[in-house]
N, C-alpha and C positions, 0 to 999 in steps of 0.2 A: 348431565346437562344436554338439553335438546337444542341443536343448532339449526333446526329446520326453519325457524322464522327468519333469522338473519341470512340463511342460505337459500331462501326462496328465490325463484327466478325473477329477474329484474322486471319482466313484463307485468308482474302483478303489483308493482309499485304504482301509487296514484299518479296519473298523468302520463303513463308510459304506454302500456298496451303492446300487442304483438308486433305491430309495424315498427314502432320506434325502438322496441327492444332489439331488433336486428341491427340497427345502427349502433346502439350501445354495445352490443356484442362485439362489433368490429373495433371498438375502442378498448376491449378487454373488460367491459363491465357486464358480467353475466349474472351476478347475484346481488341481492341487497347489500351484502357485506362489501362487495366490490365498490358499490356506489359510496358507501360510508367511508371507505379508504381512498376514494378519489379526491384527494386534497387539493386546495388551491395552489396554483403555481406562483401566484403573486398577490400581494395585498397593497391596496392604495388607501392611504389615510385621508379622509375627507378634510382634515384640518390643513392639508397641503393643497387642496383644490381651491383655485382662485375664482373670483367672480370674473366673468368675461370682460366686464368694463374695466377691471383693474390690470388686465394683462398689457405689458409694455413690450415694444419691439426690442429685441436683444436678450430677453429673458428666456429661461427654460421653464415652461409653464405646464400646469395640469389643470384642465377645465372639464366641466361636465355640462352637457346641454342636449337639447332635442334637435334632430335634423329637421330644418325648415325647408330647405331646397337642396337639390343635389343634381349632379350631371357630370358628363365626361367632356372635357375641353381638349380639342386637338391643337397642337402647336405647329408652327411652320416647319420645324425640324422633324415632324412626324411622330413626336411623343404624345401619348394620350394621358391626360391628367384627370383623375377623378377628384372632384371638389364637392364639398358639402358646406352648408352654412349652419353653424350651431348657434342655438339661442338659449340663454337662461334669463332669469328675472332682470338682469342688469344690462343685457345687450346681446350683440351678435358678433361672430368672428368666422372667417373663412378657414376651412381645413382642407389641405391639398395632399393627395397621394400620387406623385408623379409615377407613371408607368404601371399603375394598378387599376386599369379601367374595369376589371372584373368586380371591383367592389360595388359598382353600380347595380349589379345583380344581387349582391349580398345585403346591402343596407337600404332601408326604406325611409321615406319621410315620416317623421314622428318617432323614430327610434331614439333611444337614449344612449349617448356615447360618453365614455370617459377617455379623453385623449391627453397624451403627454408628449412634449417635444419643443424644439426651439421656435420662437416667434420671430418672423421676418416681415419685411414690408414689401408687398407686391400688390399694387392697386389697393392698398389698405393693409391692415394687419392680417397675417396669415400664419397658421401653424402647420408645419410638416411633421406629422406624428412619428415619433420614434416607436411608439406602441399605442394601441387603443383597445378598449374593451367595450363590447356591446352589452350595456347594462340591462336593456329591456326593449321589447318590441312596442311600438307606439300603440297598437291596438290591443296589446295583451297585458296591459297594466303598466304602472309607473316604474316599478322596480328600481327606485332609488333616485329619481331625478330631483326630488325635493328632500333628500335625506338630511337629517339634522347634523350639525357640526359634531365632529368626533366619530362619525360612522366610518367603519373600515369596509371598503369594497373588496370583494374577493373575485379573482379571475381564475377560472378552472382550465386545465388542459382540455381543449375542445377540438372539434373537427368540423368539416364543411357540412356533414350530415347532422351532427349534434352541436350546434353553435352554443355560445356562452349563455344566451338567454334561455335556451331549452334546459341546460343543466341547472341554471339558477332556479327555474320553475320546479324541476324535479326535487331539488333540495328544499325549496320552500314548502312543498306539499308533504314531504316524507321525513324530514330530518327529526322532528320530535319523536315519531314512532321508532326510528332507528336508534335514537339515543336511549330510549327505554329498553330496547332489546339488548344493546351492548352493555348496559348496566349489569345484566346477568352474567357477564363474562369477567367481571372484576375479580382479580386473584390476589391483589395486594391488600393486606389488612390495613385498617385506618391508621394504626400507630406507625406502621412501616412507611406508608405514604407520607405521613406528616414528618417523619424523620428525614425522608428524602426530599421533601418539599415538592411533591408531585400531586397533581389533581387526580381524581378518579376518572375512569374511562369516559362516562357520559360528559363530564365537565371538559375533559381534554378535547373530545370531538366537537363539542359545542364551541369551544374556544377557537378551534381551527376553521369551522364552517361559518360561525357567526361571532367573530371576535369583537369585543368591545374596544380593544386597543391592540396595537402591534405587540405589546408585552403579553397580552392575553394569548395571542396566536403562538408566540414563542413558548409560552408555558405548555400549551397543548402539544407542540412539536417535541418538547423535552420529554413528555410522558411517553409518546410513541417511540422516541429514540431509546428511552430506558427499556421499554418492552422488547424492542429488537435486540438490544445488546444483552438483556437478561436471558432471553430464550436461547440466544447464541451461546452464552456462557453456561446455560443449563445443560445443553448438549455436550459442550466441552468438559464441564465438570463431571458428567457421567463417564466420559472417556477417561478422564484423569483418575476417577475413583476405580474404574475397572483395572487400569494399568498399575496403580500404586497401592490400592487397598485390598482388592479381592484376591490378588496374587502377591502375598507378602514377599518382600525382597530379602536380601542378605543383610544380616547385621554385622557390619565390618568392625573389627577390633583395632583400635589405634594404639600402637605401641611406641611410636616415634623412632623406631629403629632405623627407618629409612627417611622419614620426613624431616626429622631434626638435623641429621647430617647434611641433607640437601639445602635446607634453609640456612644453616651456618656457613655453607660453602659459597653462597651467592655473593658476588662482589657489590651488591646493591640491596637496598631495602625494598620490600614489596610495597606497592602503592596502597593507600587506604582502601581503594576499591577492590584490589586483589585480596586483601586480608578479609574484607567483609564477605566477598563471594566465597572464599575458602571456608569461612565459618558456616555459611549456608550449605555448602556441599558436604562438609564434614557432618553437620547435623542430620542431613538426609541419609548419608551412608552408614552412620553409626546407629540409626534407628531401624526398626523392623519394617518401616514403610519404604517401599521400593522407590528409589529416586528416578524421576523423569523430569529433568531440568534442562532449560535452555540457557546457555551462556552467550550473551550478546555483547560484543565489544567492538570498538573501533579498530582500524588498522593499527597494529603496533601497540595495542593496549595490554598485551601479555596474556592472551588466552591460552597459548600452548603451555606456558609455565604453570598456570592454574590447573590445566588438565593433567600435567605431570604429577603435581601434588596429589590429585585425586587418584591417579593410577597407582602411585606409591602407597596410598592408604589401603587400596585393595590388595596390593602385593604384601603389605605387612601382615595381613591375615591369611596369607597363603593362596590368594586368588590371582587369576590372570586378568590383565586389562588390555583392551584392544583400542587402537586409534585408527579410525577409518578415514582415508583421504580420497578425494575424487580423481587425482592423477598420480601417475607413477613418480613423476618428478617431485611433487609435493610430499608424497609418502616417503621418498628417499631423503628429502630434506628434513622431515620430522624425525626419521630414524637417526640421522646423523646428529641432530640437535639433542634428542633424548639420550643417545649414547654418550655424547660429550658431557651432558649435565650429570649423568649417573656413573661416570667413569670410576669414581672412588667407592661406589656402592656395590654390594653383592647382588647385582641385578643384571639380567641379560635381556637385551632388546633384540627382538626378532623382526624380520622384514619379509612380507609376502606380497609380491606383485605378479602380474601376468607376464612381465618381461624376464623373469628369472629363468636361467637355464634349467634343464631337467634335473640335474644333480642338486643344484642349489634349492630348487623347489622341494625336492624329496627331503632334503635335510631340514628345511624350514618347517615342513609339515610334521616331521618327526619330533622336532623340538617343541612345537606347539602342542602336539598330542601328549608328550610325556611331561609337560609342564615346566621344562627347563627354560623356555622362553617366557619370562614373567610379563614383559610388556611387548605386545605385538603391534606392529604398524603395517598397514597394507591398504590395498585398493579394493575394488569390487571382487578381486580374487579371493578375499576373505569370506565372501558370501556363498561360495560354492559348497555343496554338500560334502565334498571330500575333505573339507577342513574340520578337524576334530579337536576341540579344546579339552585340556585336562580338567580345568576348573575355572570357567569363565565367570568373572564377577562384575566387570565394568566394561561398558561399551561407550567410547567417545567418538562422536561423528563430527568431523571437521567440514566446514562449508556445507552445512546440512541441506541447504536449498538445492545442492547438486545431486541429492539422492532422493528417490521416490520413497513414499511411506513404506511400501513393501520391502524395498531394499534396506531401509533403516531398521525395520522390524525383524529382518532375517536373522540377525545376530541376537536380538533382544528376546526372541520368542524361544527361550530355552528353559530347562528346568534344572535348578532353580532359576527364576528369571533374573538376569543381571541388571544392575542399575544402569541408567542411560543418561549421558550428558551430551547434548547436541550443541555445537558451536556455530555461530554465524559472525562473519566479519563484515556483513552488510548492515550498517546501523539502520534501524527503522524505529520510528517513534514508539514509545511505550504503548500508546493506545492501539497502534496497528499491530504490534507484537502480541498484545493481550488478545486481540481479536483473532489473529491468524493462529496463534499457538496457545490459546487459553487452556488447552489440555496439559500444558507444561507449566511447571513453576519457572519463574523468570528471574535470572540474575543478570545484572548489567555492569560491565566494566566501562565506566564513563570518565576514566582518568588515565592519562598517558604517563609512562614512567618518566622521571626527571632526567634532564640531560639530552633529550632528543632535540635536534635542531629542527625548527619549523621549516617546512617546504615553502619556498618563495614562489608565488603564483602570479602570472602575468597574463593579461588579455591583449592579444594583438590582432590587427586587421590583416586580411590577406595581402595587402600591398606591402606589409612589413615582413613577408615570408623570407626574403633574402637575408634580412638582418637576423631572423630567427636561426637560420641555418649557419650563418657565420658564428653565432653564439654556440651552437651545437659543436661546430668544428673546433672552436677554442677549447671547449670542455674536453673533447676527445684528445686534443693535443696535450692536455694536462694529465692524461692517463685515465680519464673517466669513460663511462659508457652511457649510451642514450637509447631511448625508445622513440619511435614516431608511429602514431596510431591513426588509422583511417577508418571511416565508418563502413566502407565497402571493400570486398575482395577484388571485384572486377568493375570496370567502368560500366555505367548503365545509360541507355538512351533516354530513360525517363527521368533520371536525376543528374543534375549538373554538379557532380561531386568527384573529387579526386579519389582514386582507389589504390589499395595497397600494392597490387601487382604491377600496375603501370608506373606508379610512383617509385617503386623499388628500382625499376629499370632506369628511370630518370635520375634518381638520386645517385645510383651507382655509376652512371656514365657521365653525368653533367655536373651535378652539385658537389658530390663528395667522392670523386673517383679514386682518391688516394686513401680512402678508408675501407675497412672490411665490413660489409653489410650482410645481414641475413634477413630472410622473409619468413613470416609466420602467419598463417591464417587457418580457419577451420576446415578448409577443403583439403588440406594436406593429410596424409596418413598419420597415424599415431607415431609410427617410427620416424617419419620426417619431422614431425613437430618436436618429438623428444630430442632428436639429434640437433636441431637448431637451438633449442633451449639449453642443451648441455654445452654447446659451443659458446653461447653467450655467457652462461654461468662460469665457464672456465676461462673467459677472457679472450677467446679466439675470434670474437666479433666485436667491433666497436659500436655498431648501430644496429638495432633490431627494428625492422619495418614490419608492422603487424596490424591486425584488426583487434577488436575488443576481446579476442580469445585469450589475451594475456591478463584480462581483468582479474582472474584468479590464477596467480602464478607463484613462482618461488621467489625467495629473497636473493637478490643480486646486490650485495652491499656496494659494489663499485658503480652501479648505475645511478647517476645523479641528475639526469635530464629526461623529462617526459614532455614530448611535443604531441598535442592532440589536434589534428587537422579537422576542420568542420565541427568544432566542439559544440556548436549549436544543435547538432544532430544527436547528441548523447544526453541521457537523463542525468540528473544530479548525482544519484547514487552510483551510477556507472562511472561518471567522471571521478568521483571520490575513490572508487576502487582502483581506477587506472592511476590516479595520482599516488596511491599507496604503494605502487611498484617501485617508486624511488624514495629516497630518504631512509633507506634501511641500514646505512652505514654511518660513519662519523663525519663524512664530508657534507658541506652545504649542498642542498638539492633544489631543483627548479622544475616547475610545471608551466609550460607555455601553451596557452589556448589560442589557436588560430581560428577566427570565427567571423562570420557576418552577423552582426548583432542587431536585433530588432524584435519588437513584441515581447512575448513571454521569454524568449531566449535571452534577451538583455537582462531581465530580472534574475533568471536562473544563473547565468554566468557571473553576474556581479556577486550574488550570494556565495557562489563557489569560490570566487577569487578572494573574497574578504574573510572567509572563515575556514579553519582546518578541522573544526568540530563536526565529525560525521553525523552525530545526532541532530545538531542544529541544521545541517544540510538536509537531512532526511525530513525534518519537520517542514522546512521550506518546500521540499519536493511534494510533500503531502498537501500542503496548502495550495500550491500552484496547480498541480495536476490532478488532485483527487486520489482516492486510494485504489482505484482500478477494481477489477474483478477479483475479489478476495480469494476465490477458490478456482479461478480459471486463468486464461492467458492474457486477458486485457490488462494493461499495466497502468492505465490512468482512467479518469472519469469516475462515474458513480456506479457502485455495485448494486444489483437488484436486491441482494440480501439486506443492504442498509439503505432503505428509501428515506428514512427520517433522521437517522443518526449521522452526525458529522464528526469524524474522528479528530478534526483539527480543533474542535472546541468542546467535545463531549467526553474528555478523558475522565473527568470526575464522575460522570454518570457511569462510564464503563467500569471504573474501579468499584463503585457501589454495586453494580450489577453482578460483577464477578464475586464479590464478598457474599452477597445474598445467595447466589446460585450454589457456591461451594458449601455454604452453611446448610442449605436445604438438602443437598445431595449427601453430605456427611451424616445427616440425621436420617434421611430416607433415600437410599441409593436408587430405588426403583420408582422414584417420584414421577408419577404420571397422573394428572387429574384432567378432567374434560376441558378445563379452561386453558390447559397447556397444549392439548393435543394438536390443534390446528396449526399453530405457529411452529411447533416441533416438527410436524410433518413436512413443512416447507424447508426447514433447516436441515432435517435429516436427509432430504433428497439431495441437497447440496453437499452434505457431508458423507454421502453414501460410501465412497471409497475408504475414507478414514474410519468410519464406523465399522465397516466390514473388517478392516485390518485389526481393529482393536476389540473385535468380538461383541460389539453393541448391536443388538438386533432391532 
């Protein structure tokens, strides 16, 4: 396929030329393809456009008309107001832009404007536009002033150098030719498109640039959304194929010698979700296809128990299994838990962390090397070259987002390649999980074990702070422990927020001087953090003052109160993780949010207060904040990889895209056709690190 026509420089489009092309370049429109993908930012339905004569004071109106007169009106207060009189066949109305006198240079008499905003009375009817679109220059053509009922007006992202009317002219002159060219890049067969309910590429772009209705424009967006998600999943599917098919995994043999005794010894029944996930994991591990699965579950959903069953399945066949944790305290907690659960089984649990004494480390390394440590729990210390496994069969990574790709693969890149199970306690919507981790098979624990007491969550204003701390003191008097979390370590001149260090001093000396308080934040050394957490775990501290560093922590069953100061400064998922630090024991637990509530924060905090479902919270977070930079640091807003797809409403499209991509890659692992190359190049640039790690060139 020759892309030269769609990729010709923009200056060769009709009505552009060298001079205007420089302005288009500054908008990022370098080629004809860039122009085709420069989609409208807004659509205005002509059926909602009112005749000027029918507009009434107090309404929110949208009108279309020509500028008959214009000028800048100064006020006594020194404010300069740009005013224009718009006229259509039914009458005239004044439109005013306070404080925007520069519009006098931008707009001309005879221009066609579409304006929307509230109608007020000031020396007659007047609109103060919330937004407006320059539909056409008076001397350069009508451009829609007398458009028929039902016409959809498009508004493109524009600039001072390339205003709306110029862009509309470029599309008017070139769109038909661009649609013919893009037709040569259609890659979906007719039957596949019909099954998915998607238009072909020329129809999709025509619907976006010249929609007959708003539904028409949405149909075009869905097609481009599918393409984005499909090519994303195509790259992911190749990663998955390389990991699971090209390097066959271990075929584990299930004897039930270890699994059945553990199951029978449990004082409770597994949840339906746990049973279903275990069937998926067992199916992977007993096949010759290497497992590369993500286990996603809410706080307290029982991920560790599921991981233990998988580790025992490996051990039944004579293989070793590793559980990798991000902190020493968490690794020690896992080791204690696994040891307790397997106490009656012929299984030895080993522990390897950086904090072990020299003799302990030497002994742990020896037992790992000779295979006597069947289940090994550890931190980054397990990733060192000096660690030699006798027969490594399964790698389980806890809190997988705390490890980089290279770290996760350090254990998995062995011969034979072990199965991999990564776990995440940060619930994210299925659509986002499939986008971020499409190279993994996904299992979800969306059900909590029965008998867990729900955490009571309350929202309190700062004026109720004294009442909050009286409640904390009462709980401590009953023998419980509590956390207080702040968004900052130190006070800031730029932010009027309470900080952990200063509040620790205040709480210790003024509010709760009779209680034992500890301080924990990210600037402390690892030894200091470990010592503080151990003291809290062992009951030597009543109250832990901390930052969000405790978001991923250990279980302290006696901690029943979580106070989050300036809760409006935390994201929903982070709040959910913090709340998960309490409610780990049998006693009733509480989460108290101290916040100034307003704007988006009010919606977020009310969602958090009213539900304990981490997945529901994550869906709300995605809806409110956007998915952020999928492969970078930005945690909200729109990602440049997904310009057209909306993960809050396109989950069905995403699932279809994944099914098709995986089906194609399973049939043809090296699938690359010219129609795929361009989008793949963009995605592979974003995936460069992951592709390199998984050996995809």
